[in-house]
C-alpha positions, 0 to 999 in steps of 0.5 A: 500500500502505497504511503500517506502523502506528506502534501494532499491536496484536492480542489482547494481553492483562495479567494481574497477581497481587493478593492471591494472584489473577489480576486481568484488567487488558485482555482481547482489546484489537485496536487499529492506530495510524497514524503521525502521528496523535493518539489519545486513550485514555478511561475510566471509573478501573480501565478499564487505560488508563494500563496499556495506556500502559504496555504500548506504552511497554514498562513492562510488555508484555502477557501475551498477544497481539502490541504493535509500535511502529513496526514492531518489537514492543515487549519494553521501553522504546526511544528511538521512544518517550517519556512525559510523566507527569503528575507531570512527571518533572522534576530539581528540582535541573537548571535547565530548559536543563539539564533539557532537555538531559539526554537529548541528552547520555546519547546524546552530541549534541555540546555545540554541537547540544544548546546549539541544540536545547535554545534552539529548543525552549525560544523555541519553547515561551515558555521560554527567559526560564526557561531559568535557573529550577529546577522549583520556581519555575514553575507547573505548565503551565510544568513540564509545558512543560519535561517536552514539552520534554526529551521533544521535545528526543530527537525520538522519533517517538511520544509518550505522554501520561498525562493530562500534563493532568489537575493543572491548572486549565481554563486552563492546561489549554486554553493546554497542548492548544493548545500540543501540537496545535500541535507535533503538527500541525508535527511530526506526531510519533505521539500516545497521549494517555490522558484522564479529561476527555471535552471533552479527548478530543474536543478533541484526538483524530483518534479516541476509544477508548473503553474498558471497565471491567476487564476493558480492551476496545475498546468503540467507537473514535470517529473526530472527522472535525472541523476544527480548531482545534475549537469546543467549544460548537459544535453538531456538538462537542457532539452527539459529546459526548453520544454519547462522554458515555453510552458512559463513563457507561454503564462508570462505571456497571459500574465503581460496580455492581462497587464496590457488589457488592464491598462487600457480600461 
Protein backbone atom coordinates (compact mmCIF):
# COMPACT_ATOMS: atom_id res chain seq x y z
CA UNK A 1 0.00 0.00 0.00
CA UNK A 2 1.31 3.44 -0.96
CA UNK A 3 2.27 5.72 1.94
CA UNK A 4 0.08 8.67 2.89
CA UNK A 5 1.21 11.74 0.90
CA UNK A 6 3.16 14.34 2.86
CA UNK A 7 0.95 16.95 1.16
CA UNK A 8 -2.44 16.22 -0.35
CA UNK A 9 -4.50 18.89 -2.12
CA UNK A 10 -7.89 18.31 -3.70
CA UNK A 11 -9.83 21.13 -5.31
CA UNK A 12 -7.89 23.79 -3.40
CA UNK A 13 -9.22 27.30 -4.01
CA UNK A 14 -8.08 30.55 -2.42
CA UNK A 15 -9.81 33.91 -2.80
CA UNK A 16 -9.04 37.37 -1.44
CA UNK A 17 -11.01 40.60 -1.23
CA UNK A 18 -9.28 43.47 -3.00
CA UNK A 19 -10.76 46.86 -3.81
CA UNK A 20 -14.26 45.63 -3.09
CA UNK A 21 -14.05 42.65 -5.43
CA UNK A 22 -13.12 39.01 -5.10
CA UNK A 23 -9.77 37.91 -6.52
CA UNK A 24 -9.27 34.20 -7.19
CA UNK A 25 -5.63 33.44 -6.44
CA UNK A 26 -5.84 29.63 -6.64
CA UNK A 27 -8.49 27.50 -8.27
CA UNK A 28 -8.93 23.73 -8.48
CA UNK A 29 -5.46 22.67 -7.32
CA UNK A 30 -5.07 18.89 -7.18
CA UNK A 31 -1.59 17.78 -6.14
CA UNK A 32 0.10 15.19 -3.95
CA UNK A 33 3.68 15.35 -2.64
CA UNK A 34 5.25 12.11 -1.46
CA UNK A 35 7.19 11.87 1.83
CA UNK A 36 10.84 12.75 1.22
CA UNK A 37 10.12 14.29 -2.19
CA UNK A 38 11.59 17.61 -3.35
CA UNK A 39 9.00 19.48 -5.41
CA UNK A 40 9.45 22.93 -6.97
CA UNK A 41 6.53 25.28 -7.64
CA UNK A 42 7.33 27.35 -10.72
CA UNK A 43 5.54 30.05 -12.66
CA UNK A 44 5.42 33.76 -13.50
CA UNK A 45 4.74 36.46 -10.92
CA UNK A 46 1.09 36.41 -9.92
CA UNK A 47 0.55 32.68 -10.49
CA UNK A 48 -0.08 32.00 -6.79
CA UNK A 49 2.93 29.82 -5.99
CA UNK A 50 3.73 31.69 -2.75
CA UNK A 51 0.01 31.74 -1.89
CA UNK A 52 -0.04 27.95 -2.28
CA UNK A 53 3.06 27.59 -0.10
CA UNK A 54 1.48 29.81 2.58
CA UNK A 55 -1.63 27.61 2.46
CA UNK A 56 0.48 24.50 3.11
CA UNK A 57 2.22 26.35 5.95
CA UNK A 58 -1.16 27.20 7.47
CA UNK A 59 -0.63 30.96 7.27
CA UNK A 60 -3.53 31.37 4.83
CA UNK A 61 -5.62 28.17 4.66
CA UNK A 62 -7.66 27.61 1.49
CA UNK A 63 -11.09 29.10 0.99
CA UNK A 64 -12.37 25.78 -0.39
CA UNK A 65 -11.11 22.28 -1.08
CA UNK A 66 -9.05 19.86 0.99
CA UNK A 67 -5.46 20.43 2.10
CA UNK A 68 -3.68 17.98 4.38
CA UNK A 69 -0.05 17.83 5.50
CA UNK A 70 1.57 14.82 7.17
CA UNK A 71 -1.81 13.12 7.42
CA UNK A 72 -3.70 16.01 9.10
CA UNK A 73 -5.93 18.74 7.72
CA UNK A 74 -4.13 22.08 7.60
CA UNK A 75 -6.01 24.60 9.75
CA UNK A 76 -3.03 26.70 10.87
CA UNK A 77 0.76 26.65 11.31
CA UNK A 78 2.32 23.62 12.96
CA UNK A 79 5.74 22.36 14.09
CA UNK A 80 5.65 19.67 11.39
CA UNK A 81 6.00 22.37 8.68
CA UNK A 82 8.82 24.92 8.85
CA UNK A 83 9.18 27.89 6.52
CA UNK A 84 12.40 29.36 5.14
CA UNK A 85 11.86 32.86 3.72
CA UNK A 86 13.86 34.87 1.20
CA UNK A 87 14.36 37.63 3.78
CA UNK A 88 16.19 35.32 6.27
CA UNK A 89 13.90 36.33 9.22
CA UNK A 90 16.74 36.23 11.76
CA UNK A 91 16.75 38.08 15.08
CA UNK A 92 19.36 40.83 14.58
CA UNK A 93 20.09 41.13 18.32
CA UNK A 94 20.96 37.43 18.64
CA UNK A 95 24.19 35.71 17.67
CA UNK A 96 24.26 32.94 15.09
CA UNK A 97 24.30 30.35 17.86
CA UNK A 98 21.39 31.98 19.72
CA UNK A 99 19.31 32.27 16.53
CA UNK A 100 19.69 28.56 15.80
CA UNK A 101 18.96 27.61 19.42
CA UNK A 102 15.83 29.76 19.66
CA UNK A 103 13.26 27.19 18.50
CA UNK A 104 14.69 24.48 20.73
CA UNK A 105 14.55 26.80 23.73
CA UNK A 106 10.88 27.53 23.00
CA UNK A 107 10.25 23.79 23.03
CA UNK A 108 11.89 23.57 26.47
CA UNK A 109 14.66 21.19 25.39
CA UNK A 110 17.44 20.54 27.94
CA UNK A 111 20.33 22.99 27.69
CA UNK A 112 22.92 20.29 27.00
CA UNK A 113 20.79 18.80 24.21
CA UNK A 114 20.35 22.24 22.66
CA UNK A 115 24.08 22.93 22.75
CA UNK A 116 24.90 19.61 21.11
CA UNK A 117 22.26 19.95 18.41
CA UNK A 118 23.22 23.54 17.57
CA UNK A 119 26.93 22.75 17.40
CA UNK A 120 26.32 19.78 15.10
CA UNK A 121 24.21 21.89 12.71
CA UNK A 122 26.59 24.83 12.67
CA UNK A 123 29.50 22.51 11.88
CA UNK A 124 27.47 20.75 9.18
CA UNK A 125 26.67 24.08 7.52
CA UNK A 126 30.15 25.59 7.90
CA UNK A 127 29.04 28.17 10.47
CA UNK A 128 30.74 27.04 13.66
CA UNK A 129 33.54 29.61 13.43
CA UNK A 130 30.89 32.34 13.11
CA UNK A 131 28.73 31.23 16.06
CA UNK A 132 29.36 34.45 18.03
CA UNK A 133 28.69 36.79 15.11
CA UNK A 134 25.50 38.77 14.60
CA UNK A 135 23.46 38.63 11.36
CA UNK A 136 24.67 42.09 10.28
CA UNK A 137 28.23 40.73 10.20
CA UNK A 138 27.41 37.92 7.77
CA UNK A 139 27.05 37.72 4.00
CA UNK A 140 23.66 37.02 2.46
CA UNK A 141 24.60 33.40 1.82
CA UNK A 142 25.73 32.88 5.40
CA UNK A 143 22.56 34.49 6.79
CA UNK A 144 20.49 32.08 4.71
CA UNK A 145 22.57 29.18 6.05
CA UNK A 146 21.73 30.34 9.58
CA UNK A 147 18.03 30.52 8.68
CA UNK A 148 18.15 26.96 7.32
CA UNK A 149 20.03 25.75 10.42
CA UNK A 150 17.42 27.32 12.70
CA UNK A 151 14.66 25.46 10.88
CA UNK A 152 16.57 22.17 10.87
CA UNK A 153 17.23 22.48 14.60
CA UNK A 154 13.57 21.79 15.39
CA UNK A 155 13.69 18.78 13.05
CA UNK A 156 10.39 19.20 11.14
CA UNK A 157 9.52 16.51 8.60
CA UNK A 158 8.70 19.19 6.00
CA UNK A 159 10.54 22.30 4.80
CA UNK A 160 8.64 25.00 2.91
CA UNK A 161 11.01 27.34 1.08
CA UNK A 162 9.83 30.59 -0.52
CA UNK A 163 12.48 31.67 -3.06
CA UNK A 164 15.17 31.34 -0.38
CA UNK A 165 18.07 31.93 -2.77
CA UNK A 166 16.44 34.57 -4.97
CA UNK A 167 18.41 37.54 -3.63
CA UNK A 168 21.84 35.86 -3.80
CA UNK A 169 24.54 36.08 -6.46
CA UNK A 170 24.84 33.17 -8.89
CA UNK A 171 27.84 31.48 -7.25
CA UNK A 172 26.43 31.70 -3.72
CA UNK A 173 23.07 30.48 -4.99
CA UNK A 174 24.62 27.39 -6.60
CA UNK A 175 26.63 26.64 -3.45
CA UNK A 176 23.47 26.79 -1.34
CA UNK A 177 21.53 24.71 -3.84
CA UNK A 178 24.18 22.00 -3.48
CA UNK A 179 24.11 22.38 0.31
CA UNK A 180 20.32 22.00 0.30
CA UNK A 181 20.53 18.85 -1.83
CA UNK A 182 23.14 17.40 0.52
CA UNK A 183 20.94 18.09 3.56
CA UNK A 184 17.85 16.74 1.79
CA UNK A 185 19.64 13.56 0.75
CA UNK A 186 21.00 13.04 4.26
CA UNK A 187 17.86 13.85 6.28
CA UNK A 188 15.14 12.82 3.77
CA UNK A 189 12.92 15.82 4.50
CA UNK A 190 9.94 16.61 2.32
CA UNK A 191 10.67 19.94 0.61
CA UNK A 192 8.26 22.21 -1.26
CA UNK A 193 10.35 24.94 -2.87
CA UNK A 194 9.00 28.06 -4.61
CA UNK A 195 11.17 29.56 -7.33
CA UNK A 196 10.90 31.73 -10.43
CA UNK A 197 14.15 30.23 -11.75
CA UNK A 198 13.63 27.54 -14.40
CA UNK A 199 17.19 26.22 -14.16
CA UNK A 200 17.02 26.20 -10.36
CA UNK A 201 13.80 24.17 -10.43
CA UNK A 202 15.23 21.52 -12.76
CA UNK A 203 18.53 21.41 -10.87
CA UNK A 204 16.81 20.73 -7.54
CA UNK A 205 13.49 18.99 -8.02
CA UNK A 206 12.17 15.47 -8.34
CA UNK A 207 9.15 17.11 -9.99
CA UNK A 208 8.49 20.64 -11.22
CA UNK A 209 4.92 21.90 -10.83
CA UNK A 210 4.34 24.59 -13.46
CA UNK A 211 1.47 26.88 -12.49
CA UNK A 212 -0.79 29.03 -14.64
CA UNK A 213 -1.12 32.78 -14.38
CA UNK A 214 -3.97 33.94 -12.13
CA UNK A 215 -5.99 32.12 -11.11
CA UNK A 216 -3.24 29.70 -10.19
CA UNK A 217 -3.84 26.16 -11.39
CA UNK A 218 -1.52 23.25 -12.09
CA UNK A 219 -0.61 23.63 -15.76
CA UNK A 220 1.67 20.60 -15.85
CA UNK A 221 3.70 18.45 -13.49
CA UNK A 222 7.10 17.73 -15.07
CA UNK A 223 9.09 14.80 -13.63
CA UNK A 224 12.86 15.33 -13.54
CA UNK A 225 14.46 11.90 -13.91
CA UNK A 226 18.01 13.20 -14.43
CA UNK A 227 20.57 11.66 -12.05
CA UNK A 228 22.17 13.82 -9.38
CA UNK A 229 24.46 15.73 -9.32
CA UNK A 230 22.93 17.34 -12.38
CA UNK A 231 25.00 18.91 -15.14
CA UNK A 232 23.29 22.11 -16.27
CA UNK A 233 25.33 22.04 -19.50
CA UNK A 234 24.24 18.53 -20.54
CA UNK A 235 21.97 18.03 -23.58
CA UNK A 236 19.41 16.18 -21.43
CA UNK A 237 19.21 19.03 -18.93
CA UNK A 238 18.76 21.63 -21.64
CA UNK A 239 16.10 19.63 -23.52
CA UNK A 240 14.08 19.60 -20.31
CA UNK A 241 14.88 23.26 -19.69
CA UNK A 242 13.48 24.21 -23.11
CA UNK A 243 10.30 22.22 -22.43
CA UNK A 244 9.72 23.89 -19.07
CA UNK A 245 10.65 27.32 -20.45
CA UNK A 246 7.95 27.01 -23.12
CA UNK A 247 5.35 26.20 -20.47
CA UNK A 248 6.37 29.15 -18.29
CA UNK A 249 6.60 31.59 -21.19
CA UNK A 250 3.06 30.71 -22.29
CA UNK A 251 1.86 31.84 -18.86
CA UNK A 252 4.15 34.87 -18.87
CA UNK A 253 2.55 35.93 -22.16
CA UNK A 254 -0.91 35.58 -20.56
CA UNK A 255 0.34 37.73 -17.67
CA UNK A 256 1.60 40.45 -20.00
CA UNK A 257 -1.61 40.35 -22.03
CA UNK A 258 -3.66 40.76 -18.85
CA UNK A 259 -1.48 43.68 -17.78
CA UNK A 260 -1.94 45.41 -21.16
CA UNK A 261 -5.68 44.82 -20.96
CA UNK A 262 -5.82 46.32 -17.48
CA UNK A 263 -3.87 49.39 -18.62
CA UNK A 264 -6.41 50.18 -21.33
CA UNK A 265 -9.52 49.85 -19.13
